[in-house]
C-alpha positions as CSV (number, residue, x, y, z in Angstrom):
1,X,-15.7,49.9,138.6
2,X,-17.4,49.4,135.2
3,X,-14.8,47.1,133.7
4,X,-15.1,44.4,136.3
5,X,-18.8,43.6,135.9
6,X,-19.9,40.0,135.3
7,X,-23.1,38.7,133.9
8,X,-25.9,38.3,136.5
9,X,-27.6,35.0,136.6
10,X,-29.8,35.3,139.6
11,X,-30.8,38.9,139.5
12,X,-34.2,40.1,138.5
13,X,-34.4,41.8,135.1
14,X,-33.5,44.3,133.8
15,X,-30.1,43.8,135.5
16,X,-27.7,42.1,133.1
17,X,-24.3,42.5,134.9
18,X,-22.9,43.4,138.3
19,X,-19.5,44.2,139.8
20,X,-18.0,46.4,142.6
21,X,-21.4,47.8,143.7
22,X,-22.5,48.8,140.2
23,X,-25.3,47.0,138.2
24,X,-25.5,47.1,134.5
25,X,-29.0,47.5,133.2
26,X,-30.2,46.8,129.6
27,X,-32.1,49.8,128.3
28,X,-33.6,50.5,124.9
29,X,-30.7,53.0,124.2
30,X,-27.8,50.9,125.5
31,X,-26.4,49.9,128.9
32,X,-27.0,52.0,132.0
33,X,-24.9,51.8,135.1
34,X,-25.9,52.4,138.7
35,X,-28.0,50.8,141.4
36,X,-31.6,50.4,142.3
37,X,-33.1,49.9,145.7
38,X,-36.3,48.7,147.2
39,X,-38.0,48.7,150.6
40,X,-41.6,48.1,151.6
41,X,-43.6,50.7,149.6
42,X,-40.8,52.2,147.5
43,X,-38.5,51.6,144.6
44,X,-35.7,53.8,143.4
45,X,-33.1,53.8,140.6
46,X,-30.2,56.0,139.9
47,X,-28.5,55.3,136.6
48,X,-25.9,56.9,134.4
49,X,-24.6,56.3,130.9
50,X,-20.9,55.2,130.6
51,X,-19.9,58.7,129.4
52,X,-22.1,60.4,132.0
53,X,-24.2,62.3,129.4
54,X,-27.3,60.4,130.4
55,X,-28.4,60.4,134.0
56,X,-31.7,59.7,135.7
57,X,-32.9,59.2,139.2
58,X,-36.5,57.9,139.7
59,X,-38.5,57.0,142.8
60,X,-42.0,55.4,143.1
61,X,-44.1,54.2,145.9
62,X,-44.5,50.8,144.2
63,X,-42.5,47.9,145.4
64,X,-42.6,44.2,144.7
65,X,-43.1,41.8,147.6
66,X,-40.8,39.3,145.9
67,X,-37.8,39.6,143.7
68,X,-39.8,39.1,140.5
69,X,-38.4,41.9,138.4
70,X,-39.3,45.5,138.0
71,X,-42.8,46.8,137.3
72,X,-43.1,47.1,133.5
73,X,-44.9,50.5,133.5
74,X,-42.2,52.0,135.8
75,X,-39.4,50.6,133.7
76,X,-41.0,51.9,130.5
77,X,-41.4,55.4,131.9
78,X,-37.9,55.3,133.3
79,X,-36.4,54.3,130.0
80,X,-38.4,57.0,128.3
81,X,-36.7,59.6,130.5
82,X,-33.3,58.0,130.4
83,X,-33.3,57.5,126.6
84,X,-34.8,60.9,125.9
85,X,-38.2,59.8,124.6
86,X,-41.3,61.7,125.4
């Protein structure tokens, strides 16, 4: 599922690739694989490293009304946990 990803051209950042139900996200510590989801009033991400040593699931009650990308504060906090930064 991870080898058939293609670059995304219309997806909101931080997604950089997609294939077979798996998004590739650019993080400060390398690519992360998984999927995010949004509904009115919530945003969730579940991402894994390719070798499954890094995993993080996060949920917040913030959600964009338009597909304008991810909230910068949420993504910064998410990367901090995913990349092992305090």
